[in-house]
PAZAPA-4460 file (N, C-alpha, C; in steps of 0.05 Angstrom, whole numbers, plus 32768, in hexadecimal, padded with zeros to 4 digits):
% residues 332
    n_x    n_y    n_z   ca_x   ca_y   ca_z    c_x    c_y    c_z   seq   type   mol
   8011   7FE8   8000   8000   8000   8000   8012   8019   8000     1      M     A
   800C   802C   7FEE   801B   8044   7FEC   800B   805B   7FF8     2      R     A
   8018   806C   8008   800B   8083   8014   801F   8099   8019     3      K     A
   8016   80B2   801A   8026   80C8   8023   8023   80CA   8041     4      T     A
   8039   80CB   804F   8039   80CC   806C   8033   80E9   8075     5      V     A
   801D   80ED   8081   8014   8108   8089   8025   8113   80A0     6      S     A
   802A   812D   80A0   8037   8139   80B7   8026   8138   80D0     7      F     A
   8033   8137   80E7   8023   8136   8100   8033   8142   8116     8      T     A
   8025   814D   812A   8031   8157   8142   802D   8144   815A     9      R     A
   8021   812D   8154   801C   811A   816A   8036   810E   8175    10      H     A
   804A   810D   8165   8065   8103   816E   807A   8114   8160    11      S     A
   8091   8116   816E   80A7   8126   8163   80BE   8113   815B    12      A     A
   80CE   811C   8148   80E5   810E   8140   80FE   811E   8147    13      N     A
   810F   8112   8158   8127   811F   8162   813F   8114   8153    14      I     A
   814B   8123   8142   8163   811A   8133   817B   8125   8142    15      F     A
   8188   8114   8152   819C   811C   8165   81B8   8115   815B    16      F     A
   81C6   8129   8152   81E2   8126   814A   81F4   8127   8162    17      H     A
   81FF   8111   816A   8210   8110   8182   822C   811B   817E    18      L     A
   8235   811A   8165   824F   8124   815D   824F   8127   813F    19      L     A
   8263   8135   8135   8265   8138   8118   827C   8128   810C    20      T     A
   828C   811B   811D   82A2   810B   8114   8299   80F1   8107    21      R     A
   82A8   80E9   80F2   82A0   80D0   80E4   82BA   80C3   80DA    22      C     A
   82B9   80A9   80D7   82D0   809A   80CC   82D0   809A   80AE    23      N     A
   82BA   80A1   80A1   82B9   80A2   8084   82B9   80BF   807A    24      L     A
   82BD   80C2   8060   82BC   80DC   8053   82AA   80DA   803A    25      R     A
   8290   80D5   803F   827E   80D1   8029   827D   80E9   8017    26      C     A
   827C   80E5   7FFD   827D   80FC   7FEA   8266   810F   7FEE    27      R     A
   824F   8105   7FF8   8237   8115   7FF9   8230   811C   8016    28      H     A
   8242   811B   8028   823D   8120   8044   8232   813C   8048    29      C     A
   821D   813F   8059   8210   8159   805D   821A   8166   8077    30      Y     A
   8229   8158   8087   8232   8163   80A1   8246   8179   809B    31      I     A
   8242   818F   80A9   8252   81A7   80A6   825C   81B0   80C1    32      N     A
   8274   81A7   80CA   827D   81AD   80E5   827F   81CB   80EB    33      P     A
   8283   81DC   80D7   8284   81F9   80DC   8269   8203   80E6    34      D     A
   8254   81F6   80DE   8239   81FE   80E7   822E   81EC   80FD    35      Q     A
   8237   81D3   80FE   822B   81BF   8110   823B   81BA   8129    36      H     A
   8254   81C3   8129   8265   81BF   8140   8278   81A8   813C    37      G     A
   828F   81A8   8149   82A3   8193   8147   82A6   8183   8160    38      R     A
   8297   818A   8174   8299   817C   818E   8289   8162   818F    39      N     A
   8291   8151   81A1   8282   8139   81A7   8274   813D   81C1    40      T     A
   8259   813B   81C2   824A   813F   81DA   8251   812A   81EF    41      L     A
   8255   8133   8208   8259   811F   821D   823E   8114   8226    42      D     A
   823F   80FD   8233   8227   80EF   823A   8215   80FF   824D    43      I     A
   8220   810F   825E   820F   811F   8270   81FF   8133   8260    44      D     A
   820C   8140   824C   81FD   8153   823B   81E8   8144   822B    45      T     A
   81EF   812D   8220   81DB   811E   8211   81C3   8117   8222    46      I     A
   81C8   810F   823B   81B3   8108   824E   81A1   8120   8252    47      D     A
   81AD   8137   8257   819C   814F   825C   818C   8157   8244    48      R     A
   8198   8155   822C   818A   815D   8214   8174   8149   820D    49      W     A
   8179   8130   8212   8164   811C   820E   814C   8121   8221    50      L     A
   8153   8128   8239   813E   812E   824D   812E   8147   8245    51      T     A
   813C   815B   823A   812F   8174   8231   811A   816E   821D    52      L     A
   8120   815E   8208   810D   8158   81F3   80F8   8144   81FB    53      F     A
   80FF   8132   820D   80EB   811F   8217   80D5   812D   8226    54      A     A
   80DD   8141   8235   80C9   8151   8244   80B8   8162   8231    55      R     A
   80C4   816B   821B   80B5   817B   8208   80A2   816A   81F7    56      R     A
   80AB   8152   81F0   809B   8140   81E0   809D   8123   81EB    57      H     A
   808B   811B   81FD   808E   8101   820A   808E   80E9   81F7    58      P     A
   8083   80EC   81DF   8081   80D5   81CD   8094   80D8   81B5    59      S     A
   80AB   80E5   81B9   80BE   80EA   81A4   80CB   80D1   819A    60      S     A
   80D3   80D2   8181   80E5   80BE   8175   8101   80CA   8174    61      N     A
   8115   80BC   817D   8130   80C7   817C   8141   80B7   8168    62      V     A
   8150   80C6   8158   8162   80B9   8144   817E   80C4   814A    63      I     A
   8190   80B2   8151   81AC   80BA   8157   81BC   80BA   813E    64      F     A
   81CA   80D1   8139   81DA   80D4   8121   81F5   80E0   8128    65      L     A
   8206   80E3   8113   821F   80F1   8116   8222   8106   8100    66      G     A
   8239   8107   80F4   824D   80F3   80F3   8244   80D6   80F6    67      G     A
   8255   80C6   8101   824E   80AA   8106   8249   80A6   8124    68      E     A
   822F   80A2   812B   8228   80A1   8148   8235   808B   8157    69      P     A
   823C   8074   814A   8248   805E   8159   8265   8064   8161    70      T     A
   8270   807A   8156   828A   8083   8160   8288   808E   817C    71      L     A
   8270   8095   8185   826D   80A0   81A0   826F   808A   81B4    72      H     A
   8281   808B   81C7   8285   8075   81DA   826D   8071   81ED    73      P     A
   825C   8085   81EF   8245   8083   8202   822A   8081   81F3    74      D     A
   822B   8078   81DA   8212   8075   81CB   81FF   8062   81D9    75      L     A
   8209   804C   81E3   81F8   8038   81F0   81EA   8044   8208    76      S     A
   81F9   8055   8217   81ED   8062   822E   81D7   8076   8225    77      A     A
   81DB   8083   820F   81C7   8096   8205   81AE   8086   81FC    78      A     A
   81B1   806F   81F0   819B   805E   81E9   818B   8056   8202    79      V     A
   8199   804C   8216   818B   8043   822E   817D   805A   823C    80      K     A
   8189   8072   823C   817D   8089   8248   8164   8091   8239    81      R     A
   8164   808F   821F   814D   8095   820E   8135   8083   8216    82      S     A
   813A   806A   821A   8125   8058   8222   811A   805F   823E    83      R     A
   812C   8066   8250   8124   806E   826B   8112   8086   826A    84      Q     A
   8117   8098   8258   8108   80B1   8255   80EE   80AD   8246    85      L     A
   80E9   8096   823B   80D0   8090   822E   80CE   8097   8211    86      G     A
   80E4   809B   8203   80E3   80A0   81E6   80D4   8089   81D8    87      Y     A
   80C4   8091   81C5   80B3   807D   81B7   80C3   8069   81A7    88      A     A
   80D9   8073   819A   80EA   8061   818B   8106   806C   818B    89      S     A
   8119   805A   8186   8135   8061   8185   8141   8055   816C    90      V     A
   814E   8066   815C   815C   805D   8144   8179   8066   8144    91      T     A
   818B   8055   813A   81A7   805D   8137   81AD   805D   811A    92      I     A
   81B5   8074   810E   81BE   8075   80F3   81DC   806F   80F2    93      D     A
   81E5   805E   80E1   8201   8056   80E1   820B   8050   80C5    94      T     A
   8225   8052   80C1   8231   804A   80A8   8239   802D   80A8    95      N     A
   8234   801F   80BE   8238   8002   80BF   8251   7FF8   80CD    96      G     A
   8263   800B   80D4   827C   8002   80E2   8277   7FFA   80FF    97      Y     A
   8261   8005   810B   8258   7FFC   8125   826D   7FFB   813A    98      L     A
   8278   8012   8140   828E   8014   8153   8285   800F   816F    99      F     A
   8299   800B   8181   8295   8007   819E   8282   7FF0   81A4   100      H     A
   8283   7FDB   8192   8274   7FC3   8197   8257   7FC9   819D   101      D     A
   824B   7FDC   818F   8231   7FE6   8195   821B   7FD0   8194   102      I     A
   821E   7FBC   8182   820A   7FA8   8180   8208   7F96   8199   103      L     A
   821E   7F95   81A8   821D   7F86   81C1   8218   7F97   81DA   104      N     A
   8214   7FB1   81D6   8210   7FC3   81ED   81F4   7FCD   81EE   105      R     A
   81E4   7FC7   81DA   81C7   7FCE   81DA   81B8   7FB5   81D2   106      V     A
   819E   7FB6   81D6   818D   7F9F   81CF   8177   7FA7   81BB   107      T     A
   816B   7F93   81AD   8155   7F99   819B   813D   7FA6   81A9   108      P     A
   813B   7FA2   81C3   8125   7FAF   81D2   812B   7FCD   81D7   109      E     A
   8145   7FD4   81D5   814C   7FF0   81DA   814E   8000   81C0   110      E     A
   8156   7FF3   81AA   8159   8001   8190   8145   7FF6   817C   111      V     A
   8134   8007   8172   811F   7FFF   815F   812B   7FF8   8144   112      D     A
   813F   8009   813B   814B   8004   8121   8169   800C   8122   113      F     A
   8179   7FFC   8116   8193   8005   810D   818F   800C   80EF   114      F     A
   8195   8025   80E8   8190   802E   80CD   81AB   8032   80BF   115      S     A
   81B0   8022   80AA   81CA   8022   809D   81C9   8032   8083   116      F     A
   81DE   8040   807D   81E0   804F   8064   81F1   8040   8050   117      S     A
   81E4   803B   8039   81F1   802C   8023   81E7   8038   8009   118      L     A
   81FA   8040   7FF8   81F2   804E   7FDF   81F8   803F   7FC6   119      D     A
   81F8   8025   7FC7   81FB   8015   7FAF   81F9   7FF7   7FB6   120      G     A
   81F4   7FE7   7FA2   81F0   7FCB   7FA6   820A   7FBB   7FA5   121      L     A
   8220   7FC9   7FA1   823A   7FBC   7F9F   8250   7FD0   7FA7   122      S     A
   8268   7FC6   7FAD   827E   7FD9   7FB3   8284   7FEC   7F9B   123      P     A
   827F   7FE2   7F83   8285   7FF3   7F6B   8274   800C   7F6B   124      T     A
   825B   800A   7F74   8249   8021   7F75   824B   8031   7F8F   125      V     A
   824B   8022   7FA5   824B   802F   7FC0   8265   803C   7FC8   126      N     A
   827B   802E   7FC4   8294   8037   7FD0   829F   8050   7FC5   127      D     A
   829C   8056   7FAB   82A5   8071   7FA1   8296   8088   7FAF   128      P     A
   827E   8082   7FB9   826E   8097   7FC7   8275   8099   7FE5   129      L     A
   8279   8081   7FF1   827B   8080   800E   8296   8078   8019   130      R     A
   82A7   806E   8008   82C2   8067   8011   82C9   804A   800D   131      G     A
   82E2   8044   8007   82EB   8029   8002   82E5   8017   8019   132      D     A
   82D9   8000   8013   82D3   7FEC   8028   82B9   7FF0   8036   133      G     A
   82AB   8006   8030   8293   800D   803F   827B   7FFA   8039   134      S     A
   827A   7FF1   801F   8264   7FDE   8019   8267   7FC5   8029   135      F     A
   827F   7FB9   802A   8283   7FA1   8039   827D   7FA4   8056   136      K     A
   8287   7FBA   8061   8283   7FBF   807E   8265   7FC4   8084   137      Q     A
   8258   7FD3   8074   823B   7FD9   8079   822A   7FBF   8077   138      C     A
   822E   7FB0   8062   821E   7F97   805F   8224   7F83   8075   139      T     A
   823E   7F82   807E   8244   7F71   8095   8237   7F7B   80AE   140      H     A
   8235   7F95   80B1   8227   7FA0   80C8   820A   7F9A   80C8   141      G     A
   81FD   7F9B   80B1   81E1   7F94   80AF   81DD   7F77   80B7   142      V     A
   81ED   7F65   80AD   81EB   7F48   80B3   81EF   7F44   80D1   143      V     A
   8202   7F51   80DD   8208   7F4E   80F9   81F1   7F58   810A   144      A     A
   81E5   7F6F   8103   81CE   7F7A   8112   81B6   7F67   8110   145      A     A
   81B1   7F5D   80F8   819A   7F4A   80F5   819F   7F31   8106   146      K     A
   81B8   7F27   8107   81BE   7F0F   8115   81B9   7F12   8133   147      A     A
   81BB   7F2B   813D   81B6   7F30   8159   8199   7F38   815F   148      R     A
   8188   7F37   814A   816C   7F3B   814F   8163   7F58   814B   149      G     A
   8174   7F6A   8141   816C   7F86   813D   815C   7F89   8123   150      F     A
   8149   7F9B   8123   813C   7FA4   810A   814F   7FB7   80FC   151      S     A
   8150   7FB4   80E1   8163   7FC3   80D1   8155   7FD2   80BB   152      V     A
   815D   7FEB   80B7   8154   7FFA   809F   816D   8002   8090   153      S     A
   8169   8008   8076   817F   8010   8065   8178   8029   8056   154      L     A
   818B   803C   8055   8186   8056   8048   8197   8057   802E   155      I     A
   818B   805E   8018   8198   8061   7FFE   8193   807E   7FF5   156      Y     A
   81A9   808D   7FF3   81A6   80A9   7FEA   81AA   80AB   7FCC   157      T     A
   8195   80B3   7FBE   8195   80B2   7FA1   81A1   80CC   7F96   158      V     A
   81B3   80C8   7F82   81BF   80DD   7F73   81C4   80D3   7F56   159      S     A
   81CE   80E5   7F45   81D5   80DC   7F2A   81EA   80C6   7F2B   160      Q     A
   81F9   80C4   7F40   820F   80B1   7F42   8205   8094   7F46   161      A     A
   81ED   8091   7F51   81E5   8075   7F57   81C8   806E   7F50   162      N     A
   81B9   8080   7F45   819D   807A   7F3F   8199   8063   7F2B   163      I     A
   81AC   8060   7F19   81AA   804B   7F05   81AD   802F   7F11   164      D     A
   81B5   802E   7F2A   81B9   8014   7F37   81A4   800E   7F4C   165      H     A
   8192   8021   7F51   817E   801E   7F66   816C   8006   7F61   166      L     A
   8165   8001   7F47   8151   7FEC   7F41   815C   7FD0   7F48   167      H     A
   8176   7FCD   7F4E   8181   7FB4   7F55   8183   7FAF   7F73   168      R     A
   817A   7FC3   7F82   817C   7FC1   7F9F   8168   7FAD   7FAC   169      M     A
   8150   7FA8   7FA2   813D   7F97   7FB0   8148   7F7C   7FB8   170      P     A
   8156   7F6F   7FA6   8161   7F55   7FAC   8175   7F56   7FC3   171      R     A
   8186   7F6A   7FC3   819A   7F6D   7FD8   818C   7F72   7FF3   172      L     A
   8178   7F83   7FF3   8169   7F89   800C   815D   7F6F   8017   173      L     A
   8151   7F5F   8006   8145   7F46   800F   815A   7F33   801A   174      E     A
   8170   7F32   800C   8186   7F1F   8015   8191   7F27   8030   175      R     A
   8193   7F41   8035   819E   7F4B   804E   8189   7F4A   8065   176      L     A
   8170   7F46   805E   815B   7F46   8072   8153   7F61   807D   177      G     A
   8156   7F75   806C   814F   7F91   8073   8131   7F93   8078   178      V     A
   8129   7FA1   808E   810D   7FA4   8096   8100   7FBC   8089   179      D     A
   810F   7FD1   8086   8105   7FEA   807A   811A   7FF6   8067   180      R     A
   8110   8002   8051   8122   800F   803E   811B   802C   803B   181      F     A
   812F   803D   803E   812A   805A   803B   813A   8064   8022   182      F     A
   812B   8070   8010   8138   807D   7FF9   8138   809B   7FFE   183      I     A
   814F   80A7   7FFB   8152   80C4   8000   815B   80D2   7FE6   184      Q     A
   8153   80EB   7FE4   815D   80FB   7FCE   8175   810B   7FD9   185      V     A
   818A   810C   7FCA   81A2   811A   7FD3   819C   8138   7FD4   186      I     A
   81A4   8145   7FE9   81A1   8162   7FEC   81BA   8170   7FE4   187      G     A
   81B8   8185   7FD5   81CF   8194   7FCD   81D7   81A7   7FE4   188      V     A
   81E3   819C   7FF9   81EB   81AB   8010   8202   819D   801D   189      R     A
   820F   81AB   802F   8227   81A1   803C   8240   81AB   802E   190      G     A
   8257   81A4   8039   8270   81AE   802F   8277   81A4   8012   191      Q     A
   826D   818C   800C   8273   8181   7FF2   8269   8192   7FDB   192      W     A
   8255   81A3   7FDF   8249   81B2   7FCA   825C   81C8   7FC0   193      T     A
   8271   81CD   7FCF   8285   81E1   7FC6   8298   81D5   7FB1   194      Q     A
   8297   81BB   7FAD   82A8   81AE   7F99   8299   81AA   7F7F   195      D     A
   82A0   81B9   7F6B   8291   81B8   7F52   828F   819C   7F46   196      A     A
   82A4   818D   7F48   82A5   8172   7F3C   8291   8160   7F4B   197      K     A
   8290   8162   7F65   827D   8151   7F74   8261   8159   7F6F   198      R     A
   825C   8173   7F6D   8240   817C   7F68   8236   8171   7F4E   199      V     A
   8247   8171   7F3A   823F   8167   7F20   8239   8149   7F20   200      E     A
   824B   8139   7F2D   8248   811C   7F2D   8232   8112   7F40   201      S     A
   822C   8123   7F54   8218   811A   7F68   81FE   8129   7F65   202      L     A
   81F9   8134   7F4E   81E1   8144   7F4A   81C7   8135   7F4F   203      A     A
   81B3   8143   7F57   8198   8137   7F5A   818D   812F   7F3F   204      Q     A
   817C   811B   7F40   816F   8112   7F27   8157   8124   7F22   205      V     A
   814F   8126   7F09   8139   8137   7F02   811E   812A   7F09   206      D     A
   8109   8139   7F07   80EE   812F   7F10   80E6   8117   7F00   207      R     A
   80E9   8117   7EE5   80E0   8101   7ED5   80EF   80E7   7EDD   208      D     A
   8109   80E9   7EE2   8119   80D2   7EEA   8110   80C8   7F05   209      T     A
   810C   80DB   7F18   8104   80D3   7F32   80EA   80C3   7F32   210      W     A
   80D6   80CE   7F24   80BC   80C1   7F23   80BC   80A7   7F13   211      L     A
   80CE   80A5   7F00   80D0   808C   7EF0   80DD   8076   7EFF   212      K     A
   80F1   807D   7F11   8101   8068   7F1E   80F8   8062   7F3A   213      V     A
   80F3   8077   7F4A   80F0   8072   7F67   80D7   8062   7F6E   214      I     A
   80BF   806B   7F66   80A7   805B   7F6E   80A8   803E   7F65   215      P     A
   80B0   8037   7F4C   80B1   801B   7F45   80C5   800B   7F56   216      P     A
   80DC   8017   7F5C   80EF   8008   7F6D   80E3   8004   7F89   217      V     A
   80D7   8019   7F94   80CA   8016   7FAE   80B5   8000   7FAE   218      A     A
   80A5   7FFF   7F99   8091   7FEA   7F97   809D   7FCE   7F95   219      E     A
   80B4   7FCC   7F87   80C1   7FB2   7F84   80CD   7FA9   7F9F   220      A     A
   80D7   7FBC   7FAF   80E1   7FB6   7FC9   80CA   7FAD   7FDC   221      V     A
   80B4   7FBB   7FDB   809D   7FB4   7FEC   8092   7F98   7FE5   222      A     A
   8093   7F91   7FCC   808A   7F76   7FC4   809A   7F60   7FD1   223      R     A
   80B2   7F67   7FDA   80C3   7F53   7FE8   80BF   7F54   8006   224      R     A
   80AA   7F63   800F   80A3   7F63   802B   80B2   7F78   803B   225      G     A
   80BE   7F8C   802E   80CD   7FA1   803B   80BF   7FBC   8038   226      I     A
   80BA   7FC9   804F   80AE   7FE4   804E   80C2   7FF8   8042   227      A     A
   80B7   800B   8033   80C8   801F   8025   80BE   803B   802B   228      V     A
   80D0   804D   8030   80C9   8069   8034   80DB   807A   8022   229      T     A
   80D0   808E   8014   80DF   80A0   8003   80D3   80BB   8003   230      F     A
   80E2   80D0   7FFE   80D7   80EB   7FFD   80C4   80EF   7FE6   231      P     A
   80AF   80FE   7FEB   809C   8103   7FD5   80A8   8115   7FC0   232      K     A
   80B8   8129   7FC8   80C7   813B   7FB7   80B6   814D   7FA6   233      V     A
   80A5   8141   7F95   8096   8151   7F82   8078   814F   7F88   234      F     A
   806B   8166   7F88   804E   8168   7F8C   8041   816F   7F71   235      L     A
   8029   8164   7F6D   8019   816D   7F56   800F   8189   7F5B   236      G     A
   8008   8197   7F46   7FFF   81B3   7F49   7FE6   81B5   7F5A   237      S     A
   7FD7   819F   7F5D   7FBF   81A0   7F6D   7FC3   8196   7F89   238      D     A
   7FDB   818D   7F90   7FE1   8183   7FAB   7FEA   819A   7FBD   239      E     A
   7FDF   819C   7FD5   7FE7   81B2   7FE7   8003   81AE   7FF1   240      P     A
   8011   81C5   7FF4   802C   81C4   8000   8029   81C9   801E   241      F     A
   8038   81B8   802E   8039   81BC   804B   8056   81BC   8053   242      E     A
   805D   81CE   8065   8078   81D0   8070   8079   81C1   808B   243      C     A
   808B   81AE   808E   808D   819F   80A7   8094   81B2   80BE   244      A     A
   80A1   81C8   80B9   80A7   81DA   80CE   808F   81E7   80DB   245      G     A
   8078   81E6   80CD   805F   81F2   80D7   804C   81DD   80E1   246      L     A
   804E   81C4   80D7   8039   81B0   80DD   8044   8196   80E9   247      V     A
   805E   8196   80F0   806A   817E   80FC   807F   8186   810F   248      A     A
   8089   8173   811F   809D   8179   8133   80B6   8168   812E   249      D     A
   80C9   8173   811F   80E3   8167   811A   80F9   8179   8124   250      N     A
   810C   816D   8132   8121   817D   813E   813C   8170   8137   251      Y     A
   814E   8180   812B   8168   8177   8123   817C   8184   8135   252      F     A
   8187   8174   8148   8198   817E   815D   81B5   8179   8156   253      I     A
   81C6   818E   8159   81E3   818B   8153   81F4   8190   816C   254      F     A
   820D   8186   816C   821D   8188   8184   8222   81A4   818E   255      P     A
   8221   81B8   817D   8225   81D4   8186   820C   81E0   8191   256      N     A
   81F7   81D0   8194   81DE   81DA   81A1   81CA   81E6   818E   257      G     A
   81D0   81E8   8175   81BC   81F1   8161   81A7   81DC   815E   258      R     A
   818E   81E6   815B   8177   81D4   8156   8168   81DF   813E   259      V     A
   8168   81D0   8129   815A   81D8   8110   813F   81C9   810E   260      Y     A
   812C   81D5   8100   8113   81C8   80FA   8112   81BF   80DD   261      R     A
   8123   81CA   80CD   8124   81C4   80B0   8141   81BC   80A9   262      C     A
   8145   81A4   809E   8161   819C   8098   816E   81AC   8082   263      P     A
   815E   81B9   8071   816A   81C8   805B   8178   81E1   8065   264      L     A
   8173   81E9   807E   817E   8201   8089   8199   81FC   8097   265      C     A
   81A1   81E4   8099   81B7   81DD   80AC   81D2   81E7   80A4   266      E     A
   81D6   81F0   808B   81F0   81FC   8084   81F2   8219   808C   267      D     A
   81DE   8223   8099   81DE   8240   80A0   81D5   8244   80BD   268      Y     A
   81DB   825B   80C8   81D3   8261   80E3   81B6   826B   80E3   269      A     A
   81A5   8259   80D9   8188   8260   80D7   8177   824F   80EA   270      L     A
   8185   8241   80FD   8176   8230   8110   8162   8240   811F   271      H     A
   814A   8235   8123   8135   8243   8131   8137   8240   814F   272      S     A
   8146   822C   8158   8149   8227   8175   8166   8221   817C   273      L     A
   816D   8224   8195   8187   821B   819E   8185   8213   81BB   274      E     A
   8197   8202   81C3   8198   81F9   81DF   81AC   820A   81EE   275      I     A
   81A3   8218   8202   81B4   8229   8213   81AF   8221   8230   276      R     A
   81C4   821A   823E   81C1   8212   825A   81AB   81FD   825E   277      N     A
   81AB   81EA   824B   8198   81D4   824B   817B   81DC   8249   278      D     A
   8177   81F3   823D   815C   81FD   8237   815A   8202   8219   279      R     A
   8142   81FC   820E   813D   8201   81F2   8132   821D   81EF   280      L     A
   8141   822E   81E1   8138   824A   81DE   8138   8252   81C0   281      V     A
   8128   8266   81BA   8126   826F   819E   8140   827D   8196   282      E     A
   8149   8278   817E   8161   8285   8173   815A   82A1   8169   283      A     A
   816E   82B2   8167   8168   82CE   815E   815D   82CE   8142   284      P     A
   814D   82E2   813C   8142   82E6   8121   8157   82F1   810F   285      K     A
   8155   82ED   80F5   8142   82DD   80E6   814C   82C0   80E6   286      V     A
   8139   82AD   80E9   8140   8291   80E8   812C   8281   80D7   287      N     A
   8130   8267   80D6   811F   8256   80C5   8102   8258   80CB   288      E     A
   80FA   825D   80E4   80DE   825E   80EB   80D0   8276   80DD   289      S     A
   80E0   828B   80D7   80D4   82A2   80C9   80CF   829B   80AB   290      D     A
   80DC   8287   80A1   80D9   8280   8085   80C4   826B   8080   291      L     A
   80BD   825B   8094   80AA   8245   8090   808F   824F   8085   292      F     A
   8084   8266   808D   806A   826E   8083   806A   8279   8067   293      P     A
   8081   827E   805C   8082   828B   8041   8078   8277   802C   294      L     A
   8067   8282   801A   805B   8271   8005   8066   827A   7FEA   295      L     A
   806F   8267   7FDA   8078   826C   7FBF   806C   8258   7FAC   296      I     A
   8069   825E   7F93   805C   824B   7F80   806B   8231   7F7E   297      P     A
   8085   8231   7F82   8095   8219   7F7E   8092   8205   7F95   298      E     A
   8085   820D   7FAB   8082   81FB   7FC2   8094   8202   7FD8   299      G     A
   80A9   81F2   7FDD   80BB   81F6   7FF4   80CC   820F   7FF0   300      C     A
   80C9   8222   8002   80D7   823B   8001   80F5   8237   8007   301      V     A
   80FB   8223   8017   8117   821E   801F   8128   8216   8006   302      M     A
   811C   8207   7FF4   8129   81FF   7FDC   812E   8216   7FC9   303      N     A
   811F   822B   7FCD   8122   8242   7FBB   8136   8257   7FC6   304      R     A
   8134   825D   7FE0   8144   8273   7FEB   815B   826A   7FFC   305      I     A
   815A   8251   8007   816F   8247   8018   8182   8235   8008   306      I     A
   8176   8223   7FF9   8186   8210   7FE9   817D   8212   7FCC   307      Q     A
   8183   8228   7FBE   8179   822C   7FA3   8182   8217   7F8F   308      P     A
   8198   8209   7F95   81A1   81F4   7F82   8195   81D9   7F88   309      R     A
   8185   81D8   7F9C   817B   81BE   7FA6   8168   81B0   7F92   310      N     A
   8156   81BF   7F87   8143   81B4   7F74   813C   81C9   7F5F   311      L     A
   8135   81C0   7F47   812F   81D4   7F32   8116   81E4   7F37   312      P     A
   8114   81FB   7F2C   80FC   820B   7F2F   80E4   81FD   7F23   313      Q     A
   80CF   81FC   7F32   80B7   81ED   7F2A   80A1   81FF   7F1F   314      A     A
   80A1   8218   7F26   808C   822A   7F1E   8088   822A   7F00   315      D     A
   806F   8225   7EF8   8069   8224   7EDC   806C   8209   7ECE   316      G     A
   8077   81F6   7EDD   807C   81DB   7ED2   8066   81C8   7ED9   317      L     A
   8052   81D1   7EE9   803C   81BF   7EF0   8040   81AF   7F09   318      G     A
   8055   81B5   7F18   8059   81A6   7F31   8066   81B9   7F46   319      Y     A
   8067   81B0   7F5F   8074   81BE   7F74   8088   81AD   7F82   320      K     A
   809A   81B9   7F92   80AD   81AB   7FA1   80A2   81A7   7FBD   321      I     A
   80A1   818E   7FC6   8096   8187   7FE0   80AA   818E   7FF6   322      A     A
   80A1   8190   800E   80B2   8192   8026   80C4   8179   8026   323      C     A
   80DE   817D   802D   80F0   8166   802C   80EA   8151   8041   324      C     A
   80D9   8157   8054   80D1   8144   8069   80B8   8134   8062   325      M     A
   80AC   813B   804B   8094   812C   8043   809B   8112   8036   326      L     A
   8090   80FC   8040   8098   80E2   8037   8081   80D2   802B   327      K     A
   8088   80C0   801A   8075   80AC   8010   807E   8091   801B   328      E     A
   806B   807F   8020   8071   8065   802B   8062   8050   801C   329      E     A
   8070   803A   8017   8063   8023   800B   8068   800B   801E   330      I     A
   8053   7FFF   8026   8055   7FE8   8039   804C   7FCF   802B   331      T     A
   8058   7FB8   8032   8051   7F9F   8025   8033   7F98   8029   332      P     A
***
């Protein structure tokens, strides 16, 4: 069954970057230490910030990210604390190297999903994007997590560099025992966008290609019993545009205390909130919250004035650009 996942304020999603350090140097990495901070949060700070958001949203979902979150020596303690605080779900996003013996320091009852990033069905496709040996390590990590009883999701970031190989992923997903598959559209943001060669080779696919390739692949994956989620990206001219910043509760927390509501703004000091003395306070104006209500014919205002290279102008073409947080889901 295919459906658009509606925005809701009934639960919040907390995207908690514990650090920005990583063992890989993926070509399309969006982490920007100049804007996100270079420090690694200590466990006491993590505890206080988890408590802060648990009190604000008792039924929040927390997703631990980095950099590479398993590089944090106290990730297991953060997971256990999340459960004590009553978070509705806990996810760990990882590149698959699974540092600090994390699989043996948490349980399937504590972690709802280990979410692995893999951008190709073979080392030939994946490793030029994510680093030599990363395909082998990631797939070994998936197998190890499944062997210990964890639910596993896999994230595939689509660009010109790998979209031609996406249709071959369903068989690999089934063989690995993946429970959920996430297809993402590459965002033209982060430090890599300053490299003209990388921008050209990692460009986003156009609308016709996206609609021709993504839904059929998602349906093929779902037929194998695997749930699939992917961004809607394009709206028909008759479909209403909604901004998640206005109608949903998503928080992107970084080690320097910045808290964004829209991921497209993260390369700039446009965060609407920040953590000061363990309190969540409004950031000085002008910030992203002032931009959320703006309406333009193309749909998402952030793609037009914050990330103008992110997607082509849609006005007059018969479609609009959806909020980047709007997802479609196909379930078996």
